[in-house]
Backbone as a printed PyTorch tensor [residue, N CA C, xyz], in Angstrom:
tensor([[[ -9.8200,   3.5290,  35.2250],
         [ -9.1880,   4.4510,  35.3130],
         [ -8.6870,   4.6830,  33.3690]],

        [[ -9.2690,   5.1190,  32.8180],
         [ -9.3170,   5.1440,  31.7770],
         [ -8.0410,   5.6200,  31.2140]],

        [[ -6.4800,   6.3470,  31.8270],
         [ -5.4720,   6.4620,  31.5930],
         [ -4.8390,   5.7290,  30.9840]],

        [[ -4.5240,   4.8650,  32.4290],
         [ -3.6240,   3.4000,  32.4750],
         [ -4.4940,   2.7190,  30.7700]],

        [[ -5.5380,   2.4910,  30.5060],
         [ -6.3260,   1.7280,  29.1980],
         [ -5.1790,   2.5500,  27.9890]],

        [[ -5.2090,   3.4760,  27.7690],
         [ -5.0140,   4.2400,  26.7010],
         [ -3.5250,   4.0330,  26.6550]],

        [[ -2.7160,   3.2420,  27.8690],
         [ -1.0680,   3.6110,  27.8260],
         [ -1.0050,   1.8040,  27.2120]],

        [[ -2.0790,   1.4020,  27.4340],
         [ -1.4830,  -0.0210,  27.4630],
         [ -1.0880,  -0.7320,  26.4230]],

        [[  0.1490,  -1.0700,  25.6470],
         [  0.5930,  -1.5850,  25.0240],
         [  0.2440,  -3.0720,  24.3570]],

        [[ -0.5280,  -3.5100,  25.5820],
         [ -1.1340,  -5.2800,  25.0510],
         [ -2.4550,  -5.1440,  24.4570]],

        [[ -2.9060,  -3.7900,  24.1790],
         [ -4.2930,  -3.6470,  24.1050],
         [ -4.2900,  -3.6510,  22.5180]],

        [[ -3.3770,  -3.0920,  21.6070],
         [ -2.6410,  -3.5340,  20.2050],
         [ -3.9020,  -3.3970,  19.4710]],

        [[ -4.4200,  -4.2380,  18.5290],
         [ -5.2080,  -4.4050,  17.5000],
         [ -6.9880,  -3.9590,  18.2060]],

        [[ -6.7200,  -4.5380,  19.3250],
         [ -8.6360,  -4.3330,  19.9260],
         [ -8.6830,  -2.6090,  19.9650]],

        [[ -7.3250,  -2.2190,  20.5400],
         [ -7.9870,  -0.5170,  21.2740],
         [ -7.8170,   0.2590,  19.4120]],

        [[ -6.9620,  -0.0890,  18.7700],
         [ -7.2770,   0.1100,  17.3470],
         [ -8.4580,   0.5080,  16.9930]],

        [[ -9.0160,  -0.7960,  16.9840],
         [-10.1090,  -1.2260,  16.6650],
         [-11.7690,  -0.3150,  17.1730]],

        [[-11.0600,  -0.2180,  18.2110],
         [-12.0880,   0.4440,  19.1000],
         [-12.0900,   2.3350,  19.0440]],

        [[-10.8630,   2.6980,  19.0320],
         [-10.9220,   3.9150,  18.6720],
         [-10.8990,   4.5930,  16.3990]],

        [[-10.8060,   3.6820,  15.8270],
         [-11.7370,   3.6170,  14.7310],
         [-13.3450,   3.5110,  14.9870]],

        [[-13.8940,   2.6500,  15.5420],
         [-15.3630,   2.3600,  15.5460],
         [-15.6170,   4.4040,  16.5180]],

        [[-15.0560,   4.4430,  17.6160],
         [-15.3860,   5.8390,  18.1440],
         [-15.1140,   6.7830,  17.3050]],

        [[-14.5070,   6.8040,  16.2180],
         [-14.1230,   7.8790,  14.9660],
         [-15.2600,   8.1880,  14.0790]],

        [[-15.7090,   6.6550,  13.9740],
         [-16.5740,   6.5340,  13.0210],
         [-17.9160,   7.1130,  13.6480]],

        [[-17.9630,   7.2780,  14.6290],
         [-19.7010,   7.5420,  15.6760],
         [-19.6230,   8.7480,  15.5520]],

        [[-18.0900,   9.5660,  15.9520],
         [-18.1180,  10.9060,  15.7560],
         [-18.3910,  11.5120,  14.7850]],

        [[-17.5480,  11.1890,  14.0890],
         [-17.3660,  12.5010,  12.9730],
         [-18.4340,  12.0550,  11.7000]],

        [[-18.7790,  11.2730,  11.6370],
         [-20.3020,  10.3830,  10.4330],
         [-19.9890,  10.4030,   9.3880]],

        [[-19.7090,  11.1170,   7.7840],
         [-19.4770,  10.7170,   7.1790],
         [-18.0190,  11.0790,   6.7350]],

        [[-17.5510,  11.6360,   7.4200],
         [-15.9830,  11.7670,   7.1090],
         [-15.3050,  10.4550,   7.3550]],

        [[-15.6710,   9.8750,   8.9060],
         [-14.8740,   8.9010,   9.1030],
         [-15.0130,   7.4920,   8.4190]],

        [[-16.1370,   7.2810,   7.5920],
         [-16.5150,   6.3260,   6.4270],
         [-15.5580,   6.8780,   5.1780]],

        [[-15.7340,   8.1210,   5.0110],
         [-14.4780,   8.4510,   3.6730],
         [-13.3680,   8.0890,   3.8380]],

        [[-12.3610,   8.4910,   5.3790],
         [-11.1290,   7.9300,   5.5600],
         [-11.1220,   6.9120,   5.2420]],

        [[-11.8640,   5.8480,   5.9770],
         [-11.5970,   4.0990,   5.8750],
         [-11.9900,   3.7180,   4.2630]],

        [[-12.2660,   4.4250,   3.7130],
         [-12.6920,   4.1610,   2.1160],
         [-11.3340,   4.5090,   1.7250]],

        [[-10.7070,   5.6400,   1.9000],
         [ -9.7710,   5.9560,   1.0420],
         [ -8.3180,   5.0570,   1.7350]],

        [[ -8.2910,   4.7920,   2.9710],
         [ -7.4060,   4.4340,   3.2020],
         [ -7.3210,   2.4610,   2.8220]],

        [[ -8.8190,   2.0110,   2.4170],
         [ -8.6040,   0.3840,   2.0420],
         [ -8.4660,   0.5760,   0.7710]],

        [[ -8.3930,   1.8790,   0.1020],
         [ -8.2940,   2.0890,  -1.4920],
         [ -7.1730,   1.8670,  -1.3330]],

        [[ -5.8680,   2.7390,  -0.3920],
         [ -4.4030,   2.5030,  -0.4020],
         [ -4.1010,   1.6140,  -0.2660]],

        [[ -4.5190,   0.6890,   0.6920],
         [ -4.2720,  -0.6650,   0.9640],
         [ -4.1260,  -1.6800,   0.2160]],

        [[ -5.3230,  -1.3700,  -0.8350],
         [ -5.5440,  -2.5280,  -1.5850],
         [ -4.3340,  -2.4860,  -3.0520]],

        [[ -4.5280,  -0.7980,  -3.6840],
         [ -3.6610,  -0.2670,  -4.2860],
         [ -1.9650,  -0.6310,  -4.0280]],

        [[ -1.9440,  -0.7120,  -2.6620],
         [ -0.3530,  -1.4470,  -2.4740],
         [ -0.1480,  -2.8430,  -3.0140]],

        [[ -1.1680,  -3.6460,  -2.5720],
         [ -0.9720,  -4.7430,  -2.5680],
         [ -1.0600,  -4.8550,  -4.1000]],

        [[ -1.4660,  -4.6810,  -4.4790],
         [ -1.6210,  -4.6730,  -5.9100],
         [ -0.2750,  -4.1140,  -6.5260]],

        [[  0.0220,  -3.0450,  -6.4050],
         [  1.4660,  -2.9010,  -6.9990],
         [  2.5060,  -3.6420,  -6.6440]],

        [[  2.8150,  -4.5050,  -5.4990],
         [  3.6170,  -5.4690,  -4.9080],
         [  3.5820,  -6.7810,  -5.8360]],

        [[  2.2370,  -6.7880,  -6.2900],
         [  2.0020,  -7.8950,  -6.5490],
         [  2.6210,  -8.0860,  -8.3720]],

        [[  2.2020,  -7.2370,  -8.5040],
         [  2.5680,  -6.5840,  -9.9290],
         [  4.0870,  -6.6480,  -9.9850]],

        [[  5.0070,  -6.1790,  -9.0170],
         [  6.3070,  -6.0910,  -9.1830],
         [  6.5730,  -7.5240,  -8.8480]],

        [[  6.0690,  -8.1790,  -8.3320],
         [  6.7390,  -9.4990,  -8.2580],
         [  6.4720, -10.5870,  -9.3890]],

        [[  5.4310, -10.1110, -10.4230],
         [  5.2530, -10.5830, -11.0120],
         [  6.3710, -10.3820, -12.1590]],

        [[  6.5560,  -9.1220, -11.8290],
         [  7.6200,  -8.6410, -13.3460],
         [  8.6820,  -9.4510, -12.8990]],

        [[  9.2570,  -9.3230, -11.8670],
         [ 10.3890,  -9.9330, -11.4730],
         [ 10.9630, -11.2510, -11.9120]],

        [[  9.3360, -12.3230, -11.6620],
         [  9.2320, -13.2860, -12.0620],
         [  9.2220, -13.4130, -13.4350]],

        [[  8.6530, -12.9450, -14.0330],
         [  8.8200, -12.8100, -15.9070],
         [ 10.2040, -12.7520, -16.0630]],

        [[ 10.9810, -11.9560, -15.8010],
         [ 12.2200, -11.4510, -15.8790],
         [ 13.2700, -12.8380, -15.7280]],

        [[ 12.9960, -13.6280, -14.3790],
         [ 13.8090, -14.3880, -13.9610],
         [ 13.3370, -15.6040, -15.3540]],

        [[ 12.2280, -15.9410, -15.4090],
         [ 11.8850, -16.8980, -16.4000],
         [ 12.1230, -16.6500, -17.6540]],

        [[ 12.3400, -15.4050, -18.4020],
         [ 12.1300, -15.1880, -19.7370],
         [ 14.0010, -14.6550, -20.1790]],

        [[ 15.3960, -14.2760, -19.2010],
         [ 15.9010, -13.4290, -19.2290],
         [ 16.2860, -12.6180, -20.7100]],

        [[ 15.9970, -13.3840, -21.5800],
         [ 15.9690, -12.7640, -23.2790],
         [ 15.5030, -11.2270, -23.4040]],

        [[ 14.1020, -11.8870, -23.0890],
         [ 13.1540, -10.6500, -23.1370],
         [ 13.2390,  -9.4380, -22.4330]],

        [[ 13.9380, -10.1200, -20.8550],
         [ 13.8420,  -8.9930, -20.0980],
         [ 15.1260,  -8.1080, -20.2380]],

        [[ 16.6610,  -8.7150, -20.9970],
         [ 17.5920,  -8.1410, -21.6920],
         [ 17.1910,  -6.7920, -22.7210]],

        [[ 16.2120,  -7.6800, -23.4580],
         [ 15.6290,  -6.6960, -24.7170],
         [ 14.9650,  -5.4670, -24.0180]],

        [[ 14.5330,  -6.0220, -22.8020],
         [ 13.1620,  -4.8830, -22.2340],
         [ 14.0050,  -3.9370, -21.6790]],

        [[ 15.4460,  -3.9960, -21.1780],
         [ 16.3680,  -2.9370, -20.4840],
         [ 16.6140,  -2.0480, -21.0840]],

        [[ 17.2820,  -2.7120, -22.6110],
         [ 18.1750,  -1.7390, -23.7870],
         [ 17.3190,  -1.1470, -24.4590]],

        [[ 15.5880,  -1.3760, -24.5310],
         [ 14.8120,  -0.4830, -25.0560],
         [ 14.6400,   0.7370, -24.0800]],

        [[ 14.6740,   0.2630, -23.2060],
         [ 15.0040,   1.4810, -21.6650],
         [ 15.2800,   2.2290, -21.7960]],

        [[ 16.8560,   1.8580, -21.8370],
         [ 18.0550,   2.0610, -21.7360],
         [ 18.1160,   3.6460, -23.2720]],

        [[ 17.8630,   2.3530, -24.4120],
         [ 17.6790,   3.6550, -25.7190],
         [ 16.6320,   5.0970, -25.2790]],

        [[ 15.7800,   4.7590, -24.9370],
         [ 14.3000,   5.3770, -24.7010],
         [ 15.1280,   6.9480, -23.8960]],

        [[ 15.6750,   6.3230, -22.6540],
         [ 16.5010,   7.3380, -21.5320],
         [ 17.3910,   8.2860, -22.3650]],

        [[ 18.0550,   7.4330, -23.3520],
         [ 19.3140,   8.2750, -23.9280],
         [ 18.4180,   9.4100, -24.6860]],

        [[ 17.2140,   8.9460, -25.5760],
         [ 17.0500,   9.9680, -26.7080],
         [ 16.1280,  10.9210, -25.8590]],

        [[ 15.7680,  10.4360, -24.5890],
         [ 14.8620,  11.8140, -23.8550],
         [ 15.3040,  12.9460, -23.7580]],

        [[ 14.5940,  14.2990, -24.2610],
         [ 14.9800,  15.2210, -24.0750],
         [ 14.5390,  16.1740, -22.8480]],

        [[ 15.2910,  16.5170, -21.6430],
         [ 15.1020,  17.2300, -20.7950],
         [ 14.2910,  19.0330, -21.5750]]])
């Protein structure tokens, strides 16, 4: 009964990994490229999250520098021409 296996919510990650392996086998090079791009996007998202967290920490630890940066940014935005 393959129809019930597809609908089984408890399959979770095991079902997803099985589907990705089947896609790799059937797609050949295209599946590998998609996986590589997805991994790259995941790494980039993680990097950007950590960067934002580091900036927030720096702003909390050095409030004077953060205020000066905000004022500089506001000045740049006021003088920017659309």
